[in-house]
N, C-alpha and C positions, 0 to 999 in steps of 0.2 A: 152583155159584155161587161166585163171588167178589165178597165182599163188604168187601173192603181199600178200595175207593175212596169208599166213605163216610167214611174218616177223611182226605182230601186235606184240604188249607186249601183250595184252590179247587172244592169239587166241584160241579158242575153238574146238577141233577136231569136236564134235557132229553138233555145228551149222553147219560146213563147207559141214559136209557130206550131214546134212538137206538140206542145201542150195542150193547142186549140185543137188540132186535128186529129188527138188521142181518141176526143169523146164520140166522134163521129164515125168513125172509123169501128169502133165497135157497136155503137146503134145502127146506121145504115152506111154500112161498105161501099154502098153502089154509088151515092150522092154526096162524092167529093169534090169535085168539078164546082157543082152549084153551090156547095157551102162556103168555098175557097171564093167565089164570084160576090158571093154575099157578105164574107169577110173584108174584102177589097172594099165593099162600097161603106160599109160601118166604116172601117179607117177613114175614110174620106173625109166623109161624115165628122167626125172625130177630129181631125186637122181643121176642116175650114170652122168650129166651133172654137180650137185653141187660137186659129188666128182674129179671129172677130171678139176675143176674149184680151188680148195682147193689144189691139188697137184700142179697143175702147178703156183699158189701162193708162197706155199710151196718151191718150187725150188727157186724160182727167190732170196727171201731171203736169202735162203742159200746160193747163189753167190754173194750178195751185201755185206755179214757181212764181208770180210776184208777187204774192202775200207774203212766200217762205224769204225773200230777198227785205222785203219791207220787216216784218221781223227781225232778221240778222241784223241791220241798220240800228233798229230800237236797241237793241241790247248792248252794241257798242258803244253807243253815247251814253246808256247810262253806267258803263263799268269805267269811262272816263270821268264821269261826274262823281262815282265813289274814292274813285284816286284821288281827286283833290282832294273831297273831306277826308281823308285819314292823313293828310300832310298836314292840315289845318290843327288835327285832333290832337298830332304828336308835339306839334309847335305849341298846342297851349301845356301840353303835360310839361314839357322841357321848361316852361316856365314859371309854372306852378313850382317844381323843384328849385328854381333858382330863388324863388319869391320866399319858400318857407324851411329852407337849411338849417337857419338860424335858430327857428322856432324850436325845430325836431333837437336840434342840442343842448336848449334850456331842458326840455322834457326828460331828453334821457338824464342830465344832472340830475334831475328831482326826483328819479324813479332810484337813482343809485342811492342817494341820499335816504330814500324810504326804505330800499333792502338794507342800509346799516342801521336805519334806526328800529326794524325789525330786528335785526342778531342782536344787538345792543339789549333790547328788550327781553328777546330768549334767550340770554345771556343773563339776565338781572335774574331772570324768573330760575332758571336752574341752579344759580347761583344760591339762590333763596332756597330752592329745593333740597341743594349739596346740605344745606346749614341745617334742615329741619331734619331731613336723614340723620344727619351726622348724630343729631341730640338725642335722636327718636334711637339708633341702631342699640343701644348699651340694652334699652330696656326690652330690644326685639330677642337680644340674645341670650336675655335672663330666663324666654320661652324654652329655650334648646330646641325650638321648632327649626327642622334644616330647612322645611321649604318655604318657612315666612321668612326665615333668615336670608333666604338665597335670592328672592323677590325682592330686600330691603337692597342688596347688594347690588341684583343687577340696576334696580333704579338709579342707588348712586354711580355705577358705571357708566349708564345712560347721560346722565349730568354731568360726571364728570368730562366725557367726550365735546360737551358743549366748552368747558371752561381752560382749550389746551391753551390759548394766549395769555391764561392769567398767570400774575407772575410767583404765584405758590401751588403751581398744577404739580411740580414732581413732588412736593411734600403730600398732595392729598393723594398722588400717584401710591406712594410709600405705604400713606394710611388704610388707602383702599386693598392693597395685597396684605397688609397684616391682617383686616377685616376677613378678607379671605381666609388666610391660614388659621385664624382662630374656627372659619366655621368648618375645614376641611380637619380641623382638631376633633370637633364634635362630632363630626360625622362618622370618623376613622375607623371605630368600634364597630357602628352600624354596618359601615360596607364590610370589613372583615367577616363579620357573622355574614351578612348578603352572600357574599361569593363564596364563603365556606358551606353555606346551607343552598346556594344555587337557587336562590329567590328571583323569579320574575319580576314580581311585581314593584319588589324594593328596589331591584338594581338597573329598572326603566326610571324609576323616581330618581337616584343620585346621577344617572344617565342625564335626564333633563335640566337637573339641578348644574352640574359639574360643566353641561356646555353650557349656561346660560351666563357663568361665573368665568367661562373662559379655563377651564380645571379639567379638561380632556384628559392630559399628559397624567396629571394625576391619579383620575381615577384609573385608568388603566396601569398604571405602577402596582396599584394597590391590586387589581388582578392577579397580575405576573406575580408577583408576592405570593398571593395566599398559592395558586395552582402549583409556581415554580418549589415552594417550599414543600408540598406534598408530593411532589414527583421524584424532590431530592430523597426525601425522607422513606419513600418505599425504595430508592437503590440503595443508600447503606444499608437497611435492613437485609435488601438481597446480597452484599458483600459481607453482610454477618454469616452468611449461613456457609454450610459446606458445597454447596452448589460448583461445580468448576465456571470457570470466567466464562465460557463461552454459553453456557446455561443461565446465567446471570444476565449476558447481553441478550438471549434469547428472550428471556422474561423481561426485561425493563423493556429493549423494543416494541413486544406485546403490548404493554402498558401506554406506551409512547401515543402508539398507532390507536389505539381504544380512545386514550384521550383527546387526539386529532377529532374523531368522528363525535363523540361525543359534547365536545367544547364547540364545536363548529356549528351543530345543532344549536346549541343553549344561546353561544353569542349571535348568533343571525336573529334572534329577537332582541336584542339590546344593542347593540355596537351597529355603525354604520358598516364596518369593512370587517367584518366577522372572519375573513380567509386569514389578511395581515394578523389581524390579532390573534390567531391562534397558531400562525406560523412565528409570529415574535417570541408567543409563550413557549413550542419547543427550542428555537434558538437559545434564550434564556437557561432554561433547563439544561441542554447539553453542553453549555458551557459552564453553569453551575455548580455539573458535580463533584462530588466529592465522598471516594476519591475519584480523580477523572480518568475517563477511558486511557487516555495516553500513560497514564503512571499504569495501570492495571496490565497494559499491554505491554510495556516495558519489563515489568517483575515476568512476565509469563516468556519473554522472550530470553529471559538472562537466565529460566529455569532451563528452557528447551536444549539438547545440547547441537551442536551443528549442524548434524546431519537433520534436525526437526525443526529448525526454526524458520525455514520457508512454509512449510505444510502447514505447522502450527499458526503463523500468520495468515495464511489462508484461511485454516476454518473460520478464524475470527473475521476476519474481511469475509467471508461469504456468508456470516450472519447479518452483518451491518447490511451486506448490499441485497439482501433479502428483504432487511426493513425499509431501505432505500426504495427498492422498487415498490412496495405496497406504498409507502405513501407517495409515491410520484403518481400512481393511477390512481389514488384518492383524490392526488391534485389537479390530473391531467384534465377534467373536463369544464375546471374553474380555473383554469392559469387565466383567461383571458380577466377574469376579477381579482386577479391576485396580484400584489406589488412585486412583479419580478426582482428586484435588487432585492428584497427580502427572500423570496424562494433562493435566490443563488447565495446568499448569507447561510440559510439554511441546510442548502448541498455542500459550505464549507463545512458549517457543523458536523452534520455527520461523516463525512470521509477525512477531514481533518485530522482525526488521530494516525492516520493510516500514511499521510501524506510523507512522514521522515524515511518510512519502510518503502516507500514506493519509488522515492528519490536514489534510494541506495539498492532496489531492484536488480540491477545487474550484477553487484557484490554478490548479495545472497544467493541470486540464480545460478553465479559460477561458483560459488562455495558448494554450492548442493550438487551440483551436477558433478564435480572432481572427485565429490566424496562417494556417488552411485558409480563412478566411473570406474574407482580404483575397486572396487568390487565384483568388475568383469573380470574372470580370470584369462590371462593370456599364453603366460609360459606355463609349462608343463616340463614334465622329465624328457617326454617322447617327441620326435617331431611330428609326427603322425596327430598327437592330441593339442601338440600346439597350433596344426594347420586345421583342426576340427572346431578350437576356441575361435581361431579367427574368425573363421568360418559363420559362425553364432555370433561372434560381437556384432556384427554389421546390423543384427535385427535391434539388437540391444541399444545401440548404438543411436540409431534413428528412433528405437523408443523414446532412449531418453531424452531428445533433440523436439521430438513431438511433445513427450510432458511437459518442456520446456513453452513449447509455445502455448499452448493450454493454461497453463499457470501465469502467465504474462497477458493472456487476456481476458483472463480471472481478475487477476490482480491490479490490473492497469488499464482494463480497456483498450489496448495494442497503444498506448501512449509510450509504455519502457520499451519501446521495441529496439531504442539504443544500447539500453542496458540488455537486453534480449541476445542481440546480435553481439554484443563485450562477451556475452557469455556463451554463446554458440562458437567462438573464436576459440574460446579458451578450451572449449568441452572437445573441439578437431583438432586442435593444436596437441593436448594432451594426449587422445587418442591415436592420433598418426605417432608421437613420440613415442608411444608405450609399444605400436607395431612395429614401430622398425628398430626399437629394441628386441623385440621378438623376432625380428629378420634377422638382427645381428646373430642374437643367440643361436636360432637354425643355422648361421653359418660356421659356427662354431661347432653344433654338434653334428653338423656333414665334413666336417674338417676340409672347409673350402679355403680357409687361410693357410692351411699350410699342407706341406708338399706329401703324398700317399708313396708307400715304399717303392722304390724306383723297382725292385728287383721281384715287384711281380705289379703285372697290368692285369684289370679285373673291370668288366663293363657292369656301373651300379647305375640306374635309372630312377632308385627311388626318390632321390632328393629334385631332380626335375620335375618329376608327375605330384610332391608335393608343391613344388615351385608354381606349378601351374594352376593347381588349385587354390593356391595364395592369390595369383593373376585374376583370379575368375573371382575372388572377393573384392579386388580391387575394383571391378568392373560394375561388380553389384554396390559397391560406394559410392563407385561416381554417378551411378544410374538414379539410385536413392537419391543421391545430393541434388541430381538437377531437379527430380519429381517436387524432393521438399522444397527447395527456394522457389519454385512455382507457388506450390501450395499456402507457404508462409506469404509471399506477396498478395496472393488472394485473401489472406484472411486479414494481412492489416489493411488494405484497401478497405475491406469490408465493416470493419471495426470501428479504425482509428480514419478511416475517408471523410470522415463528417466534419472533423478540427479545419480541413482544407477549404476557405474560402475558394470562391470562383475568381474572384480579382487576384490571387497569390500570383504572385512571380519571385524567383529567384533573385533577381535584378533590382528588384525595388526597396528603398531601404523601409516602406509603411507597410510592406506589405506581410510581416512579421506581426504586426500589430492586428491588422485587418484580418490575418487567416485566423486570430481566434475571439474576433469579434463578429459575431453576425449582426445583419440588419437590425438593428435595435426598436424599429418600427413595425415590424415585421411580428403578424399574429399568431405565427406559429413558431413563435421562440420558447426550448423546453430547457431552462437552465441545469436540471437533472442530464440531458444529455449533454450541454456544456461543458459540465464541468473538466477541468482540464488542470493537472495539481504542477505539469511542468511548466505553466505560463510563465507563473510568478517564483516558482522554483530552482530550474536551473533553464537558463535562457538558451545557451548552449546547445542545452539535448531537444530544446525546444526544436532550434533552430534547424537540426538536423532532421530532427522528425519530418518538419517541415517539407524539409529537400527531399527526402525517401518519398512520399508522398505525393509531391509532386511528381516526381521522375516515374513513379509505379504508374499512375496518371498519365503522365504523357504518352511514354513508352509503352504501355502495356504491361501486365503483369508476364505474359509469355517471356519477356525481354528482359527480365529482372535478374540483377548479380549482387541479391545481397551476401551471399554466400561463396563469394568469388576466391576470397583470401581460404577458405576450407577448401574447395573446387582446388585451389593451388598448388594446397597441403597434400592434396589426396592423390593428385596426377605426379608430384614428386613422390610420394607413396608407391606408387604404382611403377613408376621409373625404378626404385629403388628394388622392387618386385622380381621386375624385367630382371637387371643386374643380377639379383638373386639365381633367377633360372639359366640367365646365360652362364656364368660362373659355374652352376653345378654340372653343365654339361663339358664347359672347357675344361674342367681342372684335371680330368685325366688328361686331355691332349697337350696340355700345358705340362702334366708331370712327365710326358715320352719326351716331348721335346726339350726338356731342361736341361736333359743329358745330353745330348746334341754336341755342344762345344766340348763338353771333356770324355769326349770316345775316346778310348787312346790307338782304338782300330787308326784314325785317319792317319796318325805320322809312325805308325810301325814301316819298318823295309825289312827287307833280310832276302835270304836266295831265291825265294819262290818272287821278288818284285821283278828280277829280269826276265822272267818264263811268263808272266801274265800282262807286261806289260802291252805285247803286241795280240793278247786275246782279246776278240769281238767282243761288243758293249752286252751283247744278250747272253753270254754267257754267263753274266752275273747276276745275282737275285735281291731283289731289295730285303735291308735289315730289318729287323725283327722290327724295333721302334716305329719305323714308318710304317709298315703291314697293321701295326696293330691301330696306327693312327685310321689309315684306310678302311680296314673292315670296321670299326667306331663311326665313321663317318657316312661309310654305308648303312650302317644300322638308323642313323637318325632320323629318315624319313618316316620310319615305322612309329617312331615315338612321335613325330610331329603330327603323327593323322589326326589326330584328335582334335587341331586346330582346323583341319578342314571339313572332319566328317559331322564331329556335334553341332547340334546346334542350340550354342549357348550363348544367348542375347551378350550376357553380362563378360564372359569371357571374351566375346566377339569385340566387345567396347573397349576393354580393358587393352587389348592387344593393337588397336589402330591407334588407342592414345599413347601407346608407349613406346619408346625408341631403345634400338639395339644400338652396343658399340660397331665399329667397324661398317662404317656404312659405303657402299655402294662409291669406286673412286667414279671422278667426273668422268663423265664422256661416254660412261658403260651403259648399255642397255638396261631399261629398270624393268624387265618385267615381272621380275618376282614380289613388287610393290602392292600387284594385285591379289597375292595370295600368300596369307600369312606364316604357311608352311612353309614354301621361296622363300623368304624373308629371312626366317629364322634358320634357315638352312645355308643361305650366300650369307647370313651374317657370323655364324661361326666356320664356314670354309673361309672367309676373308682372315678371319682370326687366325685359323691355324695358318694359315698361307703368310701371313704378316709375322706371326710368334717363329715360323718356321724360317725364313727369311731372317730374322733377329738372330737366329740361333746358328745358323750358317756362318753369316757375318762374324759371328766371335768364335769360330775355330781359331786356332792360334798358325796350325801349319798341318799341311796336308799333303799327303805323298801321290805320287803318278795316280796308283793304283786305286788307292781310296777317292781320288777326285772320278775317276769312273764309277764307285762305288757310288756315291753323293749321287755322280749325275743321273745313276740308274735310280736312286732314290726319289729324285724328284721326280723323275719321267714316271714314277708310280705313282706321286701325288698326282701328276696333272693328269695322269688317266681316270686315278678315282675322281676328279672333278668334271673332268670331259664325261666321265658315265652318270653321273649328276645331273648334266645338262649345266653346269656351270664355268666361267671363266677363269685360267690362271690369272693371278694378279701378274701385273709388268715388273715388278720387281722380282717375282719370282721366273719370268720367263726371262729376263736379262742374266740374273744368277747362271740360271743351267746352259744359257748359250756361252757364257765366260767361262764355263766349268769345263765344257764341251770342248771351247778353242784349242786349237794346238800352241803349242809356246809360241812357236814361230810366226803365227795369224794371230796373235793375242794384240799386238799393235795394230794392227787394219780392223779388227772386230771392237775393240774399245772405242773407236775413235766416235761411232754412232749411240755411244751407253753414256750415264754418268760417269763423271770422272773420278767420284766419290767411291763406288762401288767397283768399277778398273780396277783403281788402287787399292781396294782391300782385297779383292781377290788375287790380284796381281801376288799379293804381299801374301799371301796363305799357299800360295801356289809355287812360292819361290820364284816368279817369273820377273825379268828388270826388263820393260819394255821401256 
């Protein structure tokens, strides 16, 4: 039987018993009891064996304990003896140091003397060597062998390094430099030939020679001069051709890009820093061009007309930008191996011809937009044509604005946003001014500023319908302005957002500089993407740019208000359009009411006066002027129906943004504000009642019969208002009360009414109260 399972850490009695009986139940099912007795006996025997083993082990441990205690005591004594010996050794070392301190100082002094004597001997040897080399160098120069002469000069240079403290050291330095100049003069024709023919073997020889004599900058100067002269000559040849400047730039930029690849391959086999060498070559070439690119650009811009200046500049800039992107792609994989300061200088050299124009971008864009806007017709002979052109002008306006954004992104990479906003402000201001002038022209054509013929009343809703179309145009303007503002914000943040550092804060004095500088140690720096002409060109615009970007980043582009001034101007234009629509409706009513104060019938009295004084009021009919007004107002809901039935989002936006004159009186219920048609109807009704009240109060004198007639007219207007679900104004109700009041009851009735109104009506009726 296997008893090893009793040693397991996770031993389970039940599992062991079940396992022991499982085999017996399969083989001999009827002998389980017997097997159990046998298993118990085996376990008892096993327990007895374990007890015996434990007892034997315990006896052995007791017997060995005295010997272990003796060994521990002996080890303790040995450790104590070792400690005493260590103390003695420490004292001996300390005594030895005290006894030999003076001897060690003598040895140090002797060693210093020895070192000085060796240095003096070496200096004498080098002085002798310098003298020998100085004598031999002239003979060496006669050989014209650059390699041998360089070896001699290198030896002289090494000797001179040992003679720093000699009195004539400076004279020797001057002499050595003169010898190096002679060597350079001898080698210069060969160097020029080597660089012109691209001879690798010769270039490597001169590289070794000039490195040994510490003249690498001079060798690089020869390299730059040779290739720069060749490239400048190519540019001058292009300038002599009949090609356009854009084509000349394209071919020259292609040459520069080809030179970058070919020279990088060649310099990699010669110089230690090939990327920096070729970068400097391009910088010097771009700065040495005759005529320079800025001069050529200036000439082309002068020849271009005002309407073509910006597009001409963009064509040239796109050519340069294409070259810059090609160069950036070529350098991108090796930026880590390149001097980033030199790369930044190259970026500056490529883009600097456009810097002055980029700084004036806002003025250029503004001039271009205003010229383009002047070609958008708004004024026409017929009103319907004016309205049609106004509708078409909305798309043209935002087409111009979108084009301006595209040009800003292409020419300034989004950095010129301040100039763009200035140009857009001028565009919207001029457009709003032109539309306002057109609205004034429409008012004149619709004869809203003059009174129609008094003898003839005719309804004409054409001007109102045209005004509604213009209101819809204003709604389209407001909607597109909001959408355009958000699109502009998104594009600015996408393109120019890279110039805003995470640490920028408008409150920080150093944040403006930090915003333009990324981490200098960052391996991901790319001067091509960091170029910002505003940083040194216009600090005020740069600060504004950072504030705009910070605001867009913090608040989100959905809450931007870059075009807040333009939107305000459009809202004012929408208000003017509402006034035009209102006046086109109200002018007919105003014409009818204008005759009320001057009607002769108010003061007429004759034979019939006495007979009619006692007639009841219902025997009178409203006069023509008030019935014309009543019928006109009753027809108004029919013409306001488009406000309710048409699903025109632009019209609805404009109507909600606009305000009408004659708002509801304070304290009145305002259910009409929920319905645009009711709002318009209420405004015109209040205008009618207020104007009617003013006209009535201007009547100089009224007879008793005419007083009843006037009351009948006012009652008619009140009934019209009731029919339309509108409340008569307080002033109209008060006038009606005073008109209907009998003279003997006038004083009592006037007590609860405004004194000025009561006095005016009393004077009109010749009542002394």
